[in-house]
matplotlib code that plots the C-alpha trace (Angstrom):
import matplotlib.pyplot as plt

x = [30.2, 31.6, 28.2, 29.2, 28.5, 25.4, 25.8, 25.5, 22.2, 20.6, 21.7, 20.2, 16.7, 17.2, 18.2, 16.3, 18.8, 19.1, 15.5, 13.6, 14.4, 17.9, 17.7, 15.5, 17.9, 20.8, 19.1, 17.9, 21.4, 21.7, 18.5, 19.2, 21.5, 19.1, 17.1, 13.8, 10.9, 8.9, 11.4, 12.5, 9.2, 8.2, 11.4, 10.3, 7.0, 7.7, 10.4, 8.4, 4.9, 2.8, 2.1, -1.2, -0.8, 1.2, -1.0, 0.0, 1.1, -2.1, -0.9, -1.3, -4.9, -6.8, -10.7, -12.2, -15.3, -18.1, -18.9, -21.3, -24.1, -27.8, -31.7, -33.7, -37.4, -37.2, -37.2, -34.0, -30.9, -27.5, -24.5, -20.7, -22.1, -21.9, -23.8, -26.1, -24.8, -26.2, -29.6, -29.1, -26.2, -24.5, -21.8, -19.2, -20.7, -19.8, -16.6, -15.5, -16.2, -14.7, -11.5, -8.3, -5.5, -2.7, -0.3, 1.8, 5.4, 6.6, 7.9, 4.9, 3.3, 5.6, 5.1, 1.6, 2.0, 4.1, 1.7, -1.4, -3.3, -2.4, -6.4, -7.6, -6.8, -9.6, -11.6, -14.3, -17.1, -18.5, -21.5, -23.4, -22.4, -24.2, -27.1, -27.2, -27.5, -29.8, -33.5, -36.8, -35.7, -32.0, -30.9, -26.9, -26.1, -22.0, -19.9, -16.6, -14.3, -11.7, -9.5, -7.2, -3.6, -3.1, -3.8, -1.1, 1.2, 0.8, 2.3, 5.1, 6.0, 5.1, 7.7, 10.5, 9.7, 9.7, 13.0, 14.2, 13.6, 14.9, 18.2, 17.9, 17.6, 20.1, 22.8, 22.2, 22.9, 25.5, 28.4, 29.8, 26.4, 27.9, 29.6, 26.1, 27.1, 26.5, 26.7, 29.7, 28.0, 24.6, 26.9, 28.1, 24.8, 21.9, 20.4, 20.6, 19.6, 16.4, 15.8, 16.3, 14.1, 11.3, 12.1, 12.1, 9.2, 7.2, 8.2, 7.3, 4.0, 2.7, 3.5, 1.6, 2.3, -1.5, -3.1, -6.7, -8.7, -10.5, -14.1, -13.8, -17.1, -18.0, -19.8, -21.4, -22.4, -19.7, -16.9, -17.5, -17.2, -14.1, -12.4, -13.4, -12.3, -8.8]
y = [-19.6, -18.5, -17.3, -14.4, -14.0, -12.9, -8.8, -8.3, -6.4, -9.1, -11.4, -8.7, -8.8, -12.2, -12.9, -9.8, -8.8, -5.4, -3.3, -2.7, 1.1, 0.1, -1.8, 1.0, 3.6, 1.3, 0.6, 4.0, 5.0, 2.5, 2.7, 6.9, 5.9, 4.7, 8.3, 7.0, 9.1, 6.4, 4.1, 6.5, 7.5, 3.8, 4.1, 7.3, 5.8, 3.5, 4.9, 8.2, 7.5, 8.2, 11.3, 12.2, 13.0, 9.7, 6.6, 3.5, 0.1, -2.2, -4.0, -1.4, -1.4, -2.8, -3.6, -3.3, -4.6, -2.3, -2.5, 0.1, 0.6, 1.2, 0.3, -2.0, -0.8, 1.8, -1.6, -3.6, -2.1, -3.6, -2.5, -3.1, -5.3, -6.0, -3.4, -4.4, -1.7, -3.9, -2.9, 1.0, 1.5, 0.3, -2.4, 0.7, 2.8, 0.5, -0.8, 3.2, 3.4, 0.0, 0.7, 2.2, 3.9, 2.7, 5.5, 5.0, 4.1, 0.5, 1.2, 3.0, -0.2, -2.2, -0.3, -0.8, -4.6, -5.1, -2.9, -3.3, -1.7, -4.1, -5.3, -1.9, -0.6, 1.7, 4.3, 6.4, 7.2, 10.6, 10.6, 12.9, 10.8, 7.6, 9.8, 10.7, 7.2, 5.9, 5.2, 4.4, 0.7, 0.8, 3.8, 4.0, 6.2, 5.5, 3.0, 2.5, 0.4, -2.4, -3.7, -7.1, -7.4, -9.9, -7.4, -5.2, -8.2, -8.7, -5.3, -5.4, -9.4, -7.7, -4.9, -7.9, -9.8, -7.1, -5.9, -9.5, -9.5, -5.8, -6.4, -9.7, -8.0, -5.9, -8.4, -9.8, -7.1, -4.6, -5.9, -5.0, -3.7, -3.4, -0.2, 1.2, 2.7, 1.5, 5.0, 4.2, 1.1, 2.2, 5.4, 2.6, 1.2, 2.6, -0.2, -2.2, 0.9, 0.9, -3.2, -2.7, 0.1, -1.5, -4.9, -3.0, -1.2, -4.7, -6.4, -3.0, -2.7, -5.8, -5.5, -2.7, 1.2, 2.1, 0.6, 2.1, 4.4, 2.3, 3.0, 6.7, 8.4, 12.0, 14.4, 11.6, 12.5, 9.6, 11.1, 14.1, 12.7, 11.3, 13.6, 12.7, 10.0, 8.5]
z = [-16.3, -12.7, -10.6, -8.4, -4.9, -3.2, -2.0, 1.5, 0.8, -0.6, 2.5, 5.1, 3.7, 3.9, 7.4, 8.9, 11.1, 9.2, 9.2, 6.2, 6.4, 6.6, 3.5, 1.7, 2.3, 1.4, -2.1, -2.9, -2.9, -6.1, -7.6, -7.8, -10.2, -12.7, -12.6, -12.4, -10.6, -10.3, -8.4, -6.1, -5.1, -4.6, -2.1, -0.8, 0.0, 1.9, 4.0, 4.7, 3.9, 0.7, -0.3, -1.3, -4.7, -5.2, -6.3, -3.8, -5.2, -5.2, -2.3, -0.3, -1.4, 1.2, 1.8, 5.3, 7.2, 7.9, 11.6, 13.4, 15.5, 13.3, 13.9, 11.5, 11.3, 14.2, 16.3, 17.0, 17.5, 16.7, 18.3, 16.9, 14.3, 10.4, 8.6, 5.8, 3.4, 0.4, 1.2, 0.5, -1.6, -4.5, -4.8, -6.2, -3.6, -0.9, -2.6, -2.5, 1.2, 2.4, 0.2, 2.0, 0.3, 3.1, 3.2, 6.3, 6.1, 6.3, 9.7, 11.2, 10.1, 11.4, 14.9, 14.9, 14.4, 17.3, 19.5, 21.6, 18.8, 16.2, 15.7, 15.7, 12.5, 10.9, 9.2, 10.8, 9.0, 9.7, 11.7, 9.4, 6.6, 8.1, 8.8, 4.9, 3.7, 6.7, 5.7, 7.6, 7.8, 8.0, 10.4, 11.1, 13.9, 13.7, 11.3, 11.2, 8.8, 9.9, 8.6, 9.8, 11.1, 8.5, 5.8, 7.3, 7.8, 4.1, 3.1, 5.1, 3.4, 0.1, 0.5, 2.0, -1.0, -3.4, -2.0, -2.5, -6.3, -7.0, -5.6, -7.4, -10.7, -9.9, -9.0, -12.3, -14.4, -12.0, -10.3, -6.5, -5.2, -1.9, -3.1, -3.5, -6.7, -10.5, -12.0, -14.6, -14.8, -16.2, -18.4, -19.9, -21.3, -21.7, -23.0, -20.3, -18.0, -19.7, -19.0, -15.4, -14.6, -16.6, -14.7, -11.5, -12.3, -13.3, -9.7, -7.7, -9.4, -10.2, -13.7, -13.8, -13.2, -14.6, -11.4, -12.7, -11.3, -8.8, -9.8, -9.4, -8.1, -9.1, -7.7, -5.7, -2.1, -1.1, -3.2, -1.3, 2.0, 1.3, -0.6, -4.2, -6.1, -6.2]

ax = plt.figure().add_subplot(projection="3d")
ax.plot(x, y, z, "-o")
ax.set_aspect("equal")
plt.show()
C-alpha cells in the first residue's frame, strides 16, 4: 500500500508558521463541499466569534473563581477575596454564575494571551444582583468572576489539536487536499461523505453535538440577571 504524502495544510498546522485563522480559512473552502451547517458554524465561530444563538463547543465552556468585596456579620470586611457563595446559594446557582461560554474568536483570544491583560479575563457581576443575594451574615458589595490565562490557552490548544485531527481525517478519505477542492470526490460517494461528516463532528464536538442544557434555570433571579439559561 502506497502512503500518500502529508498535505501542506497539515504541515502548516503542525509547524505553527501559519496563523490559525489562515488554516481555518483554507479548511473552510474544503469543508464547504461537505454541505454541513454544524461544521461550517464551528469554523465561522472560531474565525469570527460565536453568535449568541449558536451553542459553543464544550472546550469553550469555562468555570471561574468568584472574587470581590464583602462584609461578614457586619463586622469583618474582605477585599479582592474569594466570595463564600456556598453560604447563600445552591450549587446549581453558583455553577450558573461562574460558568462562561467564551464566544470570542480564536484570534481575539490569542491577542488577549499576548497582551498585558492575559490574567484579567473576567465577567463582572452587576452590583444590584450582589445586593439581591446578600444576607445579614454576608453582604456583597461587588463581585467579579475571574478566568485564568491557562484556561484560554487550553481553548487555543484544543482548536489546534482539532484542526490536526480534522485534516488527518480528510487526508484518509480524500486526495489532493492542497487543491482545496474535494467536491468531485464527495459527489461520487455519498456514503463516504456521510461518514466523514460524522467523524468530523465527533472530533469537533467531543463525540457529542448535544452538549446538554448545562443546568438551565427558568424564571430565577439569576436567570434574569444573566439572560436566562443557555
